[in-house]
C-alpha positions as CSV (number, residue, x, y, z in Angstrom):
1,G,-204.3,83.3,-175.7
2,V,-206.9,85.9,-176.7
3,I,-210.6,85.1,-176.4
4,I,-213.0,87.6,-177.9
5,P,-216.7,87.3,-178.8
6,T,-216.0,87.7,-182.6
7,I,-213.4,89.4,-184.8
8,S,-216.3,90.5,-187.0
9,N,-217.3,93.1,-184.3
10,P,-215.5,96.3,-185.5
11,F,-214.2,96.9,-182.0
12,Y,-212.0,93.9,-181.7
13,P,-209.6,94.0,-184.7
14,Q,-207.9,97.1,-183.3
15,V,-207.8,95.5,-179.8
16,V,-206.3,92.3,-181.1
17,L,-203.8,94.1,-183.3
18,G,-202.6,96.1,-180.2
19,I,-202.3,92.9,-178.2
20,E,-200.4,91.2,-181.0
21,M,-198.0,94.0,-181.4
22,E,-197.2,94.1,-177.7
23,A,-196.9,90.3,-177.4
24,R,-194.5,90.2,-180.4
25,Q,-192.3,92.9,-178.8
26,K,-192.0,90.7,-175.7
27,G,-191.2,87.6,-177.8
28,Y,-194.7,86.0,-177.6
29,N,-197.2,84.9,-180.2
30,I,-200.9,84.9,-179.8
31,L,-203.6,82.4,-180.4
32,L,-206.9,84.0,-181.2
33,C,-210.2,82.4,-180.3
34,N,-213.8,83.6,-181.2
35,S,-216.3,82.5,-178.6
36,L,-219.4,83.9,-180.3
37,R,-220.5,84.8,-176.8
38,D,-221.2,81.1,-176.2
39,P,-220.1,80.1,-172.6
40,A,-219.5,76.5,-173.7
41,I,-217.3,77.6,-176.6
42,E,-215.5,80.0,-174.3
43,K,-214.9,77.3,-171.7
44,K,-213.5,74.9,-174.3
45,Y,-211.1,77.5,-175.6
46,I,-209.9,78.2,-172.0
47,E,-209.3,74.5,-171.5
48,T,-207.5,74.1,-174.9
49,L,-205.3,77.1,-174.3
50,Y,-204.4,75.8,-170.9
51,Q,-203.6,72.3,-172.4
52,K,-201.4,74.0,-175.0
53,Q,-199.4,75.6,-172.1
54,V,-200.1,79.2,-173.0
55,K,-198.6,81.7,-170.5
56,G,-201.8,83.6,-170.0
57,I,-205.2,84.5,-171.4
58,I,-206.6,87.9,-172.3
59,I,-210.4,87.4,-172.4
60,S,-213.3,89.5,-173.4
61,S,-215.9,87.3,-171.8
62,A,-219.6,87.1,-172.6
63,G,-220.1,88.4,-169.1
64,D,-221.6,86.6,-166.2
65,N,-221.9,83.3,-168.0
66,G,-220.8,80.8,-165.4
67,N,-217.1,80.7,-166.5
68,D,-215.9,83.0,-163.7
69,E,-215.4,80.0,-161.3
70,F,-213.7,78.0,-164.1
71,L,-211.3,81.0,-164.8
72,Q,-210.7,81.1,-161.1
73,E,-209.7,77.4,-161.1
74,M,-207.4,78.0,-164.1
75,Q,-205.8,80.9,-162.3
76,W,-205.1,78.7,-159.2
77,M,-203.5,76.2,-161.6
78,G,-201.1,78.9,-162.8
79,L,-202.8,80.5,-165.8
80,R,-202.4,84.3,-165.9
81,I,-205.6,86.1,-166.8
82,I,-206.4,89.6,-167.9
83,T,-210.0,90.6,-168.7
84,I,-211.3,93.1,-171.1
85,D,-214.2,94.9,-169.5
86,H,-215.3,92.1,-167.2
87,D,-214.5,92.1,-163.5
88,I,-214.2,88.6,-162.2
89,K,-215.1,88.6,-158.5
90,G,-212.9,86.7,-156.1
91,I,-209.7,86.6,-158.1
92,G,-206.9,89.1,-158.5
93,C,-206.3,89.6,-162.2
94,G,-205.7,92.5,-164.4
95,M,-208.6,94.2,-166.1
96,V,-208.8,96.7,-169.0
97,G,-212.0,98.7,-168.4
98,F,-213.8,101.5,-170.1
99,D,-215.9,104.4,-168.8
100,Y,-219.1,103.8,-170.8
101,K,-221.1,106.4,-168.9
102,K,-218.6,109.1,-169.9
103,G,-218.7,107.8,-173.5
104,G,-222.5,108.1,-173.5
105,M,-222.3,111.6,-172.1
106,I,-219.6,112.7,-174.6
107,A,-221.6,111.4,-177.6
108,T,-224.9,113.0,-176.3
109,E,-223.3,116.3,-175.4
110,Y,-221.7,116.5,-178.9
111,L,-225.2,116.1,-180.5
112,I,-226.6,118.7,-178.1
113,S,-223.7,121.1,-179.0
114,C,-224.7,120.7,-182.7
115,G,-228.2,122.0,-181.7
116,H,-230.0,118.7,-181.5
117,R,-232.7,118.3,-178.8
118,N,-234.6,115.2,-179.9
119,I,-231.9,112.6,-179.4
120,T,-232.7,108.9,-179.6
121,F,-230.7,106.2,-177.8
122,I,-230.5,102.9,-179.7
123,T,-229.0,99.8,-178.1
124,S,-228.9,96.0,-178.1
125,P,-230.6,94.4,-175.1
126,L,-229.5,95.9,-171.8
127,T,-227.9,92.6,-170.8
128,R,-224.5,94.1,-170.3
129,A,-223.3,96.7,-167.8
130,S,-221.6,98.6,-170.7
131,R,-224.9,99.2,-172.4
132,R,-226.6,100.2,-169.2
133,D,-223.8,102.6,-168.3
134,T,-223.8,104.1,-171.8
135,M,-227.6,104.7,-171.5
136,E,-227.0,106.3,-168.1
137,G,-224.5,108.7,-169.6
138,Y,-227.0,109.6,-172.3
139,R,-229.7,110.3,-169.7
140,Q,-227.2,112.3,-167.6
141,A,-226.1,114.5,-170.5
142,L,-229.8,115.2,-171.4
143,M,-230.5,116.1,-167.8
144,N,-227.4,118.3,-167.5
145,N,-228.6,120.2,-170.5
146,G,-232.3,120.6,-169.3
147,I,-233.6,118.1,-171.9
148,E,-236.2,115.6,-170.9
149,A,-235.2,112.0,-171.4
150,R,-238.3,110.6,-173.1
151,E,-238.9,106.9,-173.0
152,E,-240.0,106.8,-176.6
153,N,-236.5,108.0,-177.6
154,I,-234.9,104.9,-176.0
155,L,-235.0,101.9,-178.3
156,V,-233.8,98.6,-176.9
157,G,-233.2,95.6,-179.2
158,E,-235.2,92.5,-178.4
159,R,-232.6,89.8,-179.1
160,E,-228.9,89.4,-179.0
161,E,-226.7,87.0,-180.9
162,E,-223.3,86.8,-182.6
163,Y,-222.6,85.6,-186.1
164,E,-219.3,84.2,-187.4
165,S,-219.5,86.2,-190.7
166,A,-221.1,89.5,-189.6
167,A,-221.3,91.6,-186.6
168,Y,-224.7,91.3,-184.9
169,E,-224.3,94.8,-183.4
170,F,-224.1,96.3,-186.9
171,E,-227.2,94.3,-188.1
172,N,-229.1,95.1,-185.0
173,G,-228.2,98.8,-185.5
174,K,-229.6,98.8,-189.0
175,M,-232.8,97.2,-187.7
176,M,-233.1,99.6,-184.8
177,V,-232.6,102.7,-187.1
178,R,-235.4,101.4,-189.3
179,K,-237.6,101.2,-186.2
180,M,-236.6,104.7,-185.2
181,L,-237.4,106.1,-188.6
182,Q,-240.8,104.5,-188.5
183,L,-241.5,106.5,-185.3
């Protein structure tokens, strides 16, 4: 079973395709579930997958949403769990993680190498460690290059949601760019 926030987020189709290709080579099929970052939907999918006797779950959870204990219970009942970018405290499961700080640094340093000095950081609400780490990488790259990190150059979205038919991150990005251009 593969549980992701939404397939409409451009990040996830490639991830799911990679999972599917590996699973198929090992003789498995995948069941794909979109949680829309809703903890109740996520929990229902976990229950359903367990009832359907899946071998394991690869999950990109909405984060610290209360389902960690439930996942821990499911693991005790024999379900194998791998998380994508979410460390579940108290259980030993595989995790695929990313170095968001380094990513923020690489992106910012690239812009600096192109001669830019007035660089704006745009993000959805800082509710996730990945976003906070990316911002930290942005700040670090500016500091490493002797550029002041001005607060007016950090634009943080006010709300966060997931749509079934469109990626919120994309829509939020358009809104935030409009806000930046007004400044």
